[in-house]
N, C-alpha and C positions, 0 to 999 in steps of 0.2 A: 544443371549444375553441382557439378563433383566435387567442389571447395566440402559437399558435406557431408558426402559420402564415409567420413570415417568419427562421423563421433558420436555414432553408437558405441567404441572403443575407449571409451574418456572415462578412463578411472575418476571418482568424488574424490577428492580433496576438500582439505581444510579450505573455507572461501573467504581465508583473508580476516585481517584486527582494521579497526576502526580507522586505522594512520594512512592504509593504501586507497579511503579516500575521502576529497574533498567533503569537506562541509561543504553547509550550504554559505554561508553567513562567510567564511574562510575563507571560499572559494571568488565571489563577487572579490572578499578583500586584493584577492591576486590577481581578478580578470574584470577591473571595473569596468573595462570599455564593452562590454556585456550587460550592465546595468540599466542603459538606457533602453534596452531594447526588453530587458525583462519587465520594467518601470511599465509600459504598454502595450506588454502581452496580457501583463494582471491588471489593467484598465480595462483591456479588451474585452476578458474575459469575466471581469465585473457589473459590465454594462450591457445594457440589450445590445441583441446583434446588429451587426453593419455588411449588408449585403459586400459581395464580392462586387467588381464593377468589371470586369473581363478574364478572359481564362480559357488560353486558345485550343487545351483537348480535355476527351472526359479522365479522369485519375483510377488508379484502382489503391484501394489500401484490404491489405490484410488484417488482420486481428487474432493470435494467437493466445487463450487468458487460460489459467489454471484456476478456471467458474466449480470446477463443481465439487464445489461447498457449500457447508450454513452461510456462510457469507454470502452477503450481494452486492459487495462493492465491487465488483467485475461485469453484471453482467450491467446493473444501473450504465458507468463507464462506457458500452455500449451503446447504450439508450441515449446515454444527454449526448455522445457523440456522433450518431446523427440526429438527435433532434438538430443538433448545432448546426452543422452542416446542412443541414436542409433549412434553416433560414437565414443561412451566409448565398448562398441558393450556389454553392458548390459541385459538379456536373461527376457522380464518381461513382461505383459502383465495392460494395466491402462483402468482405469471404468474411465467418470467421470459425473458428477452432474453440476447441472447448479440450480443456483436462481436469486431471486433480489434480490438487498441489503437490509440489513432493516425489511422490511416490507415481508418478508419471511422464517421466523428461523424454524415458527412450520415447513418448509417444509424442511428444514433444520437436526428436529425432524427427521425427517425415513427417509432420503437420510445417512444418518447418521447408523441408524438401518439396514437401507436394505447391503449399505457396514458392516459393521461389523457381518451381518452373512457371505459373502462372504470371511472374510478373509482377506485382503489383512496384506501385511506388509508391506506396509509404507501407513499410510492416512494425505491428505495436506487439512487441513483446515485453518482459517482464525477465527481471534479473535478481534470482536471494542463492543458490549454491555455486560452487565452484563448476559442476557442467552445462549450467549455464551460463557462467564467465565463459568459457569456451565456443562456446556453441554463440557467442555473440561475436568475443573478435574475431571468431573466419565470417561473421557477417557484415562486421565492421572492412575488415584488409578485404574480404573479395570478392564483394559486393559491390558496388551503386545504389543498392537497395536506403531510405530516408529511414533510419532505423533509430523507430520512438521507443524506450525504455517505458514501460505503467511501473510505478508505486517502488520506486524509488529515484532521489533527488540528489545524490550525491554523486557526482563522475569522477569514474576512474581515477586516478594518480600513475600505474602504472600505461596506459592507453593515452598520454601524450593529447601531443594534437586532433592525433586519429580518432573521435568521440563518436559516440551515435547523433542524429540529428535531433533531440531533443531525451532528456528526462522530463519525465513527469508524477508527479503523486501528492504527499506529502510525510515533509519529513519523521521520519520513524522514529531518530535523535531529540529533535523539539518536541516528536508529544509525549515517551518518555521523558520529555525533562518538569511537563504542566503537569504529571498525572505521579513526579513525585513528589511535587510541591503541592500537589494535592492532601495527596497520605498523607505528611508529612505535617501541614494543617490540620489535618483531621482528627489523626493519631496522638499521642502523647510518645516523650521520650522515655525510647528501652521498650517501643511496642513488639511483639518479634514475627515476627508474618513472611513465606512463603512466594515461590514466582519458578509459574510455568512458562513454560519458553513453550515455544510454537517448534523443530524439528533445526537442528545442526544449519547455519546459517549468519546471511546478512543479516535480516529479517529484523530473527532472533536477540542478534548480538547487539544490531540499535537500541530494539524497544529493551529488551532485558536487562545487558549490563549495562545501559547506560542508566537507567530508571535502576540498579543497586548502586552506580555510584551515584548518582545525584541523592538517593537517601542518604548513604557512608553509612556512619554512627548511631545516625541519628535513632534511626534506626532498629534491631535485631534478624539478622536473614537467615533465616533455621534448616530448611534445607531447600533445594532447587531440584525441578526436574524438566529434560529437554520429552520433545512429543513428535508424533508424528505428525501433527499440526489439522489433527480431525477431533469432534465431538470426544471420539470415543478415547480421545489420547487424553484428552483436555479429563476427563472423568474418571480413567485409572492414575493419573499423576494427583490426582485428588484421595483420590484412596490412599497412597503410599507417603500422600501428605499430615492427611487425619492420625494412617495409623500412626506413622513416624512419630511424627511432629503437631499431636494435640490441642496443642496449649494455643496453636499461630490466632493471630488478633484477624489479619485480612493477609487473601492469598489473591497478585499480581498477576493477573494472566498478560500473555503476549499477541493472542487474538481473540476475535470474537469465538470460534469452534473449540480451541481449548474455553475459552468460557463459561458458554455452552455444556462445554462435557466436567465444569464445573459445581458447575448449576445441580446436576445432576445425580453430582454425587454427597453433592455437601446436603441437597434437599433428602435423597436416600436416608442419607449417617444423620436429620435433624438438628443440624448445626446453620439455624437461621442466621446466629451469632456471628459468622465468620462476615466479614466483608468482604464482594470480590469488584473487582473490575469488570465494564468493555470496552473493545479495545476497535475502533471505527465509526460508531453508532450509527451502526445502521440498522432497518424498521426490526430481525430483530433483538437487535439486545432491551431498542429505546420499545417494544413490550414490556422486556422484562424491565425496566428501570422502573413504566409507567406498575408493575403487579407489585414491583415494592421486592425482586426475589434478589438485580443488581442493583449497591447504589454508588454506585458512577461510574461515570460511562463518554473517553475522552472519546466526542462526536470531531467528525472530516467534516468539511464541504464538499459531501464526494462526489457531486455532479460537477464543479470546480475541473476536476480531471479528466474528463468523455469532454467538455467545452473546451480547454488548454488544447489540446491535441487538435481543432476541429479550429482554432484558430494562428494554431500554427505553420497550421496547410494552405491558409489562408494569405499571413505574410510568405509560406517562399509565396505558394503562385503567381504572388502580385509581388516578389522580388524581394523584399525586406525583410531586411536580418533578423535571424532568428535566433534565443536564447536559447544557449545549453539547459536552462534550470525552469524548471515551473515547478513551485511548492505548493501547493491549496493552505487553508485555517482551520483551526481548529478551534474549538467551546466545549468548555465543559457542564454536560449535565448530571445534575446526580440527584439524589430519592428527598433534597430540602426545594426543589424548581417547582414551580408550581403547572397542573398537568395545562394549560397554556402556553408556558411559557416555554415549555418542552417542545409544543406542537408549531406553537413561533419557528424555533429552530430546526424541527423535522424541516420543515418546509422549503425554506433555506437552502437547505441542505443537497437538497431533494428536487430543489425549481424546475428539471428537467424529468425524472425518475422516474415521482411518483405519478405523474401521467398514466405511464405505462405499465407500473408495475401495484 
């Protein structure tokens, strides 16, 4: 598959502006014909599995995830996907490859090349940076693989009608808006705050800039820092925040690893007065919430992403329409909830993956 041999030399540039992407609701306004298939997939994901009635051949599925991080999102995605595929009775072979986020894109290039040699029917990848975007463009234009993009629910406008097979995950913009509304309701007018971004890219833009825009002038942004999306990056950014703007009342973190790193720095500095959020609601964040370290967690209905991929493949094998987008739901957990309430939501979010993790 020579289409990918030139990717190692792609330079990294800006990941684009939010206006380059269709927002979830906006997309369906312009593409209403997709709505019925979307509603059917949402119902299928929500309900118990209905086994496939007929399959003509065994399929091959490849997954390449940046899962070597503190967050369990990616591994839970694989677990929920496998559980649902088994329940659906789909005959398949799975190959997985994992890397660190942001810093190992070159390794992802090699993993994709290896996967292409295997010739999977479906390939699952992600999109956050310009370099990943270039890889995806070559995939959708230069191969017949049905590409599922994970952790993104905003179709790229530049690609027009030549889109991947499916986008799935949780709307980063909607999550950021929910947290912005929460902080505005919890903290008074004029509250000073700081933001810790992940790496520069689409996810940071959607989670971070959307939050800042949604908060507006109601609170006062004192400082913001980009990181390398790691726990260490969150720790160092928080140290800078405390040194330069020690009067912040809360820190908005754009990811699990950065949030946990921020907690490390706050605990080291003896600053339990500063509120910090979790972004995603994995078991790591829930434990910190229960321990009283995180005050609020945005929880994704995590396993819905893996289930959506399995259900989309089933629809495809049955010759049914597959919607371009699946976007899972959120809920807010905070330190005013009982342990029973938190546990109930955790069981709902991890309906498959808690069995194995």
